[in-house]
C-alpha positions as CSV (number, residue, x, y, z in Angstrom):
1,M,-157.1,63.9,-11.9
2,D,-159.7,62.6,-14.3
3,F,-160.2,58.9,-14.9
4,P,-158.4,58.6,-18.2
5,A,-155.4,60.3,-16.8
6,Q,-155.3,57.9,-13.9
7,I,-155.5,55.0,-16.3
8,I,-152.6,56.4,-18.2
9,K,-150.5,57.0,-15.1
10,A,-151.3,53.5,-13.8
11,S,-150.4,51.9,-17.1
12,S,-147.2,53.8,-17.2
13,L,-146.2,52.7,-13.7
14,T,-147.1,49.1,-14.6
15,A,-145.0,49.2,-17.7
16,K,-142.0,50.6,-15.8
17,R,-142.3,47.9,-13.1
18,L,-142.7,45.2,-15.8
19,W,-139.6,46.5,-17.6
20,A,-137.6,46.6,-14.4
21,S,-138.8,43.1,-13.6
22,T,-137.9,41.8,-17.1
23,R,-134.6,43.4,-17.1
24,G,-133.7,41.6,-13.9
25,S,-134.8,38.3,-15.3
26,I,-132.7,38.8,-18.5
27,A,-129.7,39.6,-16.3
28,Q,-130.3,36.5,-14.3
29,L,-130.7,34.4,-17.4
30,A,-127.6,35.8,-18.9
31,A,-125.6,35.2,-15.8
32,V,-126.6,31.5,-16.0
33,A,-126.6,31.1,-19.8
34,I,-123.2,32.6,-20.7
35,P,-121.1,30.2,-18.4
36,C,-123.2,27.3,-19.6
37,C,-122.6,28.2,-23.2
38,A,-118.9,28.5,-22.4
39,L,-118.9,25.1,-20.7
40,V,-120.7,23.6,-23.7
41,S,-118.2,25.1,-26.1
42,I,-115.2,23.9,-24.0
43,G,-116.9,20.5,-23.5
44,A,-117.4,20.1,-27.2
45,A,-113.8,21.0,-27.9
46,E,-112.8,18.6,-25.2
47,L,-114.9,15.8,-26.6
48,V,-113.3,16.3,-30.1
49,A,-109.9,16.1,-28.5
50,V,-110.8,13.0,-26.5
51,S,-112.2,11.4,-29.7
52,A,-109.0,12.2,-31.6
53,S,-106.9,10.8,-28.7
54,E,-109.0,7.6,-28.6
55,S,-108.6,7.1,-32.3
56,R,-104.8,7.7,-32.1
57,F,-104.6,5.4,-29.1
58,Q,-106.2,2.6,-31.2
59,S,-103.9,3.4,-34.2
60,I,-100.8,2.9,-32.0
61,A,-102.2,-0.4,-30.7
62,D,-102.8,-1.6,-34.2
63,A,-99.4,-0.5,-35.5
64,G,-97.7,-2.0,-32.5
65,A,-99.4,-5.4,-33.0
66,L,-98.4,-5.4,-36.7
67,E,-94.8,-4.5,-35.8
68,G,-94.7,-7.4,-33.3
69,A,-96.2,-9.8,-35.8
70,H,-93.3,-9.0,-38.2
71,Y,-90.9,-10.3,-35.6
72,L,-93.0,-13.3,-35.0
73,A,-92.7,-14.0,-38.7
74,L,-89.0,-14.2,-38.2
75,S,-89.5,-16.8,-35.5
76,V,-87.8,-14.4,-33.0
77,D,-87.9,-15.5,-29.3
78,P,-91.2,-14.3,-27.7
79,A,-89.3,-12.2,-25.1
80,V,-87.6,-10.4,-28.0
81,V,-90.9,-9.9,-29.8
82,R,-92.4,-8.3,-26.7
83,E,-89.4,-6.1,-26.2
84,R,-89.3,-4.8,-29.8
85,T,-93.0,-4.2,-29.8
86,A,-92.7,-2.2,-26.6
87,S,-89.9,-0.1,-28.1
88,F,-92.0,0.6,-31.2
89,V,-95.1,1.6,-29.1
90,E,-92.9,3.8,-26.8
91,A,-91.5,5.6,-29.9
92,Q,-95.1,6.4,-31.1
93,F,-96.0,7.9,-27.8
94,D,-92.7,9.9,-27.7
95,G,-93.7,11.5,-30.9
96,W,-97.1,12.6,-29.6
97,S,-96.7,16.0,-27.9
98,D,-99.8,15.8,-25.6
99,A,-100.0,12.1,-25.3
100,P,-102.1,10.7,-22.4
101,A,-100.3,8.7,-19.7
102,Y,-100.4,5.0,-20.6
103,Q,-99.7,1.5,-19.5
104,S,-99.1,-1.4,-21.9
105,T,-99.0,-5.1,-22.0
106,Y,-97.8,-7.4,-24.7
107,E,-98.9,-11.1,-24.9
108,I,-98.1,-13.9,-27.3
109,V,-101.3,-15.8,-27.9
110,D,-102.4,-18.7,-30.0
111,W,-104.4,-18.0,-33.2
112,N,-105.5,-21.0,-35.2
113,G,-102.4,-23.0,-34.2
114,Q,-99.9,-20.2,-34.8
115,S,-98.5,-17.4,-32.7
116,A,-100.0,-14.0,-32.6
117,I,-99.3,-10.9,-30.5
118,K,-101.9,-9.0,-28.5
119,V,-101.2,-5.4,-27.6
120,L,-103.3,-3.8,-24.8
121,L,-103.0,-0.1,-24.0
122,N,-104.7,1.6,-21.1
123,G,-104.5,5.4,-20.9
124,N,-105.7,8.4,-18.9
125,R,-105.8,12.1,-19.5
126,P,-107.1,14.9,-17.2
127,S,-110.7,16.2,-17.5
128,F,-112.9,19.1,-16.2
129,F,-112.7,20.4,-12.6
130,A,-109.7,18.4,-11.4
131,N,-110.8,15.2,-13.0
132,L,-114.4,15.4,-11.7
133,L,-116.1,15.4,-15.1
134,P,-115.7,12.5,-15.7
135,R,-114.5,11.4,-12.4
136,G,-110.9,10.3,-12.5
137,G,-110.3,11.9,-15.9
138,W,-110.8,10.5,-19.4
139,K,-109.8,6.8,-19.7
140,F,-108.8,5.0,-22.9
141,R,-108.5,1.3,-23.6
142,S,-107.3,0.0,-26.9
143,E,-106.5,-3.6,-27.9
144,A,-105.1,-5.1,-31.1
145,T,-104.0,-8.6,-32.1
146,A,-102.0,-9.4,-35.2
147,A,-100.4,-12.5,-36.7
148,P,-98.1,-13.4,-39.6
149,V,-99.9,-14.5,-42.7
150,G,-98.9,-16.9,-45.4
151,R,-95.9,-19.3,-45.1
152,T,-92.4,-19.2,-46.4
153,P,-91.2,-22.8,-47.1
154,L,-87.8,-23.5,-45.5
155,C,-85.4,-24.6,-48.2
156,V,-81.9,-23.6,-47.0
157,L,-81.0,-24.2,-43.4
158,A,-77.5,-23.7,-42.0
159,T,-77.5,-25.4,-38.7
160,G,-74.1,-24.5,-37.3
161,S,-74.4,-22.1,-34.3
162,S,-71.3,-22.4,-32.1
163,G,-69.6,-19.1,-31.2
164,Q,-69.7,-16.5,-33.9
165,T,-69.8,-19.0,-36.8
166,T,-70.4,-17.8,-40.3
167,N,-72.4,-20.7,-41.6
168,I,-73.7,-19.2,-44.9
169,N,-70.7,-17.8,-46.8
170,L,-70.8,-16.7,-50.4
171,V,-67.8,-15.2,-52.3
172,H,-66.8,-13.9,-55.7
173,T,-69.9,-13.7,-57.9
174,S,-71.6,-16.8,-56.7
175,V,-75.4,-16.8,-56.1
176,I,-78.1,-18.7,-54.2
177,E,-81.4,-18.3,-55.9
178,A,-84.4,-19.3,-53.8
179,P,-87.3,-17.1,-55.1
180,D,-90.1,-19.1,-53.5
181,C,-88.7,-20.2,-50.2
182,G,-86.6,-19.1,-47.2
183,V,-82.9,-19.1,-46.4
184,H,-82.0,-19.3,-42.7
185,S,-78.7,-19.2,-40.8
186,N,-78.5,-20.2,-37.1
187,A,-75.5,-17.9,-36.9
188,K,-74.2,-15.4,-39.5
189,I,-74.7,-14.8,-43.2
190,V,-71.6,-13.3,-44.8
191,L,-71.4,-12.4,-48.5
192,A,-68.2,-11.1,-50.0
193,N,-67.4,-9.4,-53.4
194,Q,-70.4,-9.4,-55.6
195,A,-72.1,-12.6,-54.2
196,Q,-75.8,-12.6,-53.9
197,I,-78.8,-14.3,-52.2
198,A,-82.2,-13.8,-53.8
199,G,-84.9,-15.5,-51.7
200,R,-88.5,-15.0,-50.6
201,R,-87.1,-14.5,-47.1
202,I,-83.5,-14.3,-45.7
203,Q,-82.9,-14.4,-42.0
204,A,-80.1,-15.0,-39.5
205,V,-79.9,-15.5,-35.8
206,L,-76.9,-13.2,-35.6
207,T,-76.0,-10.9,-38.5
208,A,-76.3,-10.8,-42.3
209,T,-73.8,-8.6,-44.1
210,G,-72.1,-7.9,-47.4
211,G,-72.8,-8.6,-51.0
212,M,-76.4,-8.2,-52.2
213,M,-79.4,-9.8,-50.4
214,K,-82.9,-9.4,-51.7
215,P,-85.2,-8.9,-49.9
216,A,-83.3,-7.3,-47.0
217,P,-82.4,-9.9,-44.5
218,G,-83.9,-10.2,-41.1
219,T,-81.7,-10.7,-38.0
220,G,-82.4,-11.7,-34.5
221,A,-84.3,-14.7,-35.6
222,A,-84.7,-17.7,-33.4
223,A,-82.5,-20.7,-34.1
224,I,-84.1,-23.6,-36.1
225,A,-83.2,-27.1,-34.9
226,D,-81.7,-29.6,-37.3
227,P,-84.9,-31.5,-38.4
228,F,-82.9,-34.6,-39.2
229,A,-80.7,-34.8,-36.1
230,S,-82.4,-38.0,-34.9
231,M,-82.2,-39.7,-38.3
232,T,-80.1,-42.9,-38.2
233,F,-78.0,-44.5,-40.9
234,P,-76.5,-48.0,-41.4
235,D,-73.1,-48.7,-40.1
236,T,-70.7,-49.2,-43.0
237,N,-67.9,-50.5,-40.8
238,S,-68.7,-54.0,-41.9
239,C,-66.7,-53.3,-45.0
240,P,-63.1,-54.8,-44.9
241,F,-60.4,-52.3,-44.1
242,T,-57.6,-54.1,-45.9
243,G,-57.2,-56.2,-49.0
244,Y,-59.2,-56.4,-52.2
245,G,-62.3,-54.7,-50.8
246,Q,-60.5,-51.4,-50.2
247,S,-57.6,-51.1,-52.5
248,N,-59.1,-51.9,-55.9
249,P,-61.7,-49.5,-57.3
250,I,-64.7,-50.5,-59.4
251,V,-64.2,-48.7,-62.7
252,Y,-67.1,-48.1,-65.1
253,G,-66.2,-46.9,-68.6
254,P,-64.9,-45.5,-70.7
255,H,-68.1,-46.0,-72.5
256,G,-71.6,-47.6,-72.1
257,T,-74.3,-47.5,-69.6
258,H,-73.8,-49.4,-66.3
259,Y,-76.1,-50.1,-63.4
260,L,-75.4,-50.2,-59.7
261,P,-77.8,-51.9,-57.3
262,P,-78.5,-50.4,-53.9
263,G,-76.7,-51.5,-50.8
264,I,-73.4,-50.8,-49.0
265,H,-70.6,-50.0,-51.5
266,C,-67.2,-50.9,-49.9
267,R,-64.9,-50.1,-52.8
268,R,-64.1,-46.9,-54.6
269,I,-66.2,-46.3,-57.6
270,V,-64.9,-44.5,-60.7
271,V,-67.0,-43.5,-63.7
272,K,-64.8,-42.6,-66.6
273,A,-64.9,-40.8,-69.9
274,N,-68.3,-41.2,-71.7
275,A,-69.7,-43.8,-69.4
276,T,-73.1,-43.5,-67.6
277,L,-73.6,-45.0,-64.2
278,V,-77.3,-45.5,-63.3
279,L,-78.0,-46.0,-59.6
280,E,-80.9,-48.4,-59.3
281,P,-83.8,-47.4,-57.0
282,G,-83.0,-47.7,-53.3
283,D,-80.5,-46.7,-50.7
284,H,-76.8,-46.5,-51.6
285,F,-74.2,-46.3,-48.8
286,F,-70.7,-45.4,-49.9
287,R,-67.8,-46.3,-47.7
288,K,-65.2,-45.1,-50.3
289,N,-65.2,-42.3,-52.9
290,L,-67.5,-42.0,-55.8
291,S,-65.8,-40.0,-58.5
292,L,-66.6,-38.8,-62.0
293,H,-64.0,-38.3,-64.7
294,G,-64.3,-36.6,-68.1
295,P,-67.8,-36.4,-69.5
296,A,-69.1,-39.1,-67.3
297,R,-72.7,-39.2,-66.2
298,L,-74.3,-40.2,-62.9
299,T,-78.1,-40.7,-62.8
300,G,-80.7,-42.2,-60.6
301,E,-84.3,-42.0,-59.8
302,D,-85.8,-42.9,-56.4
303,V,-82.3,-43.1,-54.9
304,F,-80.6,-41.9,-51.7
305,L,-76.8,-41.5,-51.6
306,F,-75.1,-41.7,-48.2
307,F,-71.4,-40.9,-47.9
308,D,-69.7,-42.3,-44.8
309,H,-66.2,-41.4,-43.4
310,G,-63.7,-40.8,-46.1
311,S,-66.1,-41.3,-49.0
312,D,-66.2,-37.8,-50.5
313,P,-68.3,-37.5,-53.7
314,L,-65.6,-36.4,-56.1
315,F,-67.6,-34.6,-58.7
316,K,-64.8,-32.4,-59.9
317,S,-64.9,-32.9,-63.7
318,T,-66.5,-29.9,-65.4
319,G,-67.5,-32.2,-68.3
320,A,-69.5,-34.6,-66.1
321,S,-73.1,-34.4,-65.2
322,V,-75.3,-35.4,-62.2
323,N,-79.0,-36.0,-62.4
324,L,-80.5,-37.5,-59.2
325,I,-84.0,-37.8,-58.0
326,G,-84.5,-38.6,-54.3
327,R,-86.3,-41.5,-52.6
328,K,-90.0,-41.8,-52.9
329,S,-90.6,-44.1,-50.0
330,G,-88.9,-45.8,-47.1
331,P,-87.0,-44.3,-44.1
332,Y,-85.2,-41.9,-46.3
333,A,-88.1,-40.7,-48.3
334,G,-87.5,-37.2,-49.7
335,M,-83.7,-37.5,-49.2
336,V,-81.3,-37.5,-52.1
337,M,-77.9,-37.1,-50.6
338,A,-76.4,-37.0,-47.1
339,T,-73.3,-37.3,-44.9
340,I,-73.1,-37.1,-41.1
341,A,-69.4,-37.5,-40.4
342,G,-67.4,-34.7,-38.8
343,Y,-65.5,-32.4,-41.3
344,Q,-65.1,-35.2,-43.8
345,P,-66.8,-36.0,-46.0
346,N,-68.2,-32.7,-47.1
347,I,-70.2,-32.4,-50.3
348,S,-68.7,-30.3,-53.0
349,L,-70.6,-29.9,-56.3
350,P,-69.5,-28.0,-59.4
351,G,-72.4,-25.8,-60.4
352,K,-72.2,-26.6,-64.1
353,I,-72.5,-30.3,-63.8
354,V,-75.5,-30.6,-61.5
355,E,-78.6,-30.7,-63.7
356,Q,-81.1,-32.1,-61.2
357,L,-80.8,-32.6,-57.5
358,L,-84.3,-33.3,-56.4
359,G,-84.8,-33.9,-52.7
360,V,-83.0,-33.0,-49.5
361,V,-79.2,-32.6,-49.4
362,Y,-78.1,-33.1,-45.8
363,V,-74.7,-32.5,-44.3
364,R,-74.9,-32.9,-40.6
365,N,-71.4,-31.9,-39.5
366,G,-69.7,-30.5,-42.5
367,F,-70.4,-28.1,-45.4
368,L,-72.1,-28.2,-48.7
369,E,-70.2,-26.2,-51.3
370,V,-71.3,-25.2,-54.8
371,R,-68.3,-24.1,-56.7
372,G,-66.8,-23.3,-60.1
373,I,-69.1,-22.0,-62.8
374,G,-72.6,-22.6,-64.0
375,L,-76.1,-23.1,-62.6
376,A,-76.8,-26.1,-60.3
377,A,-80.1,-27.9,-59.8
378,E,-82.1,-25.8,-62.2
379,D,-84.1,-28.7,-63.5
380,S,-85.2,-30.0,-60.1
381,A,-88.8,-29.5,-59.1
382,W,-87.6,-28.8,-55.6
383,T,-84.4,-28.9,-53.5
384,V,-83.7,-28.5,-49.8
385,I,-80.3,-27.9,-48.3
386,V,-79.7,-28.6,-44.6
387,A,-76.0,-28.3,-43.7
388,K,-73.8,-27.1,-40.9
389,Q,-72.3,-24.7,-43.3
390,V,-73.3,-23.6,-46.9
391,K,-70.7,-22.2,-49.2
392,T,-70.6,-21.0,-52.8
393,T,-67.6,-19.8,-54.7
394,G,-66.5,-18.6,-58.2
395,S,-69.4,-17.8,-60.4
396,A,-71.4,-20.9,-59.5
397,R,-75.1,-20.5,-58.8
398,I,-77.5,-22.9,-57.2
399,R,-81.2,-22.7,-58.0
400,I,-83.5,-23.8,-55.1
401,N,-86.9,-24.5,-56.6
402,A,-90.0,-25.0,-54.5
403,D,-92.5,-26.8,-56.7
404,Y,-93.4,-29.4,-54.0
405,E,-96.5,-30.5,-55.9
406,G,-94.6,-31.0,-59.1
407,S,-92.9,-34.2,-58.0
408,D,-93.8,-37.6,-56.5
409,V,-90.8,-37.3,-54.1
410,P,-92.3,-36.4,-50.7
411,V,-91.0,-33.5,-48.7
412,P,-89.8,-34.6,-45.3
413,N,-91.2,-33.1,-42.1
414,G,-89.4,-30.1,-40.9
415,V,-88.4,-28.6,-44.2
416,G,-90.2,-27.2,-47.3
417,P,-93.8,-26.2,-46.5
418,S,-93.9,-28.3,-43.3
419,G,-90.9,-26.5,-42.0
420,G,-92.0,-23.2,-43.4
421,Q,-92.5,-20.3,-41.1
422,P,-95.7,-18.3,-40.8
423,G,-95.6,-14.8,-42.1
424,G,-94.0,-15.2,-45.5
425,D,-96.4,-12.8,-47.1
426,G,-96.8,-10.2,-44.4
427,T,-98.9,-9.6,-41.3
428,R,-102.5,-8.6,-40.6
429,L,-104.7,-7.6,-37.7
430,I,-107.0,-10.4,-36.6
431,E,-108.8,-8.6,-33.7
């Protein structure tokens, strides 16, 4: 064989060997690369799924905290808040077809002096190779804290709570209007016929049914203690029980303007016809009835009226008018009218005649009733009602204003803005 032919033959053999060698390397590379590519693809899909799960996990924690904060806004017992938050979170996971296993904790915490709820979720889902990549599976941890925001001033509080008491009861076409403040019952709210409550918030410890309530009432709220339970009042038993002091009324009228100084009033007081009785500034304690007849008028500024046993305020004449502004100072500052006796006296006000009732109306052991026709207390800057029971009948309406800055009558602690509950305007996440 000549030299060129040898070269050609050698080159051919070298090329074949090289090709065979290369073919083996490619096969080896393919054997390694294909599974790796598959693992990368599967891993990428897994990471996408894990990221989506992590995001959904956090969303459930956020929504659960906001749901719990809603119940905090109703002043619901903390145990109930946690229970209802847990139920909400459980429902979210029940609706997630491939949800990870999870554990949850719910804690009521302090946030700037008010209650907030913290939701903590810990989850786990399987990973590659029997949970080896990562070891123990994928783990999730989501945390969210939410609190009520804003405040709803407390302007109607029915304190009665024994048994299954209905302590806010409206019938016929009567109405309570409280657009800027809250209406709360320590038991039930029951509306009949076409009665209505329109408030910024309506809530009851037990149930709220019937009529029309706007916004929708909340139930399951925590009871609110009587803010004036410890308030003391003078004893009017020093009045004589027989003789001239009891049997003969003081009659004002039928015309003119008359003035009554503060103090303990032992005799019945009658304001007749077109007379006006002006209560002078101070505290007025009535042992016997105060009654208005015909178009009589009762007025007073910087006054507090206290009705003791058997001293019902007999404001029954539809032609009469009542215009009262509460105390601006002293032990009864912010109060305009009160009674603490059992069952009697109650305070019954015809809606039409009450022009202004500025201050707190307090009925510790009885009821406040607004009856008849017309709109009561419309001209008051603010009014607060605290009574064992609140009633309205007929077509009477009472307007509960909440312009606390629009008057020099101070709002007592425990009601109005100082008795308001957090969360009047919603809830928000704070962490």
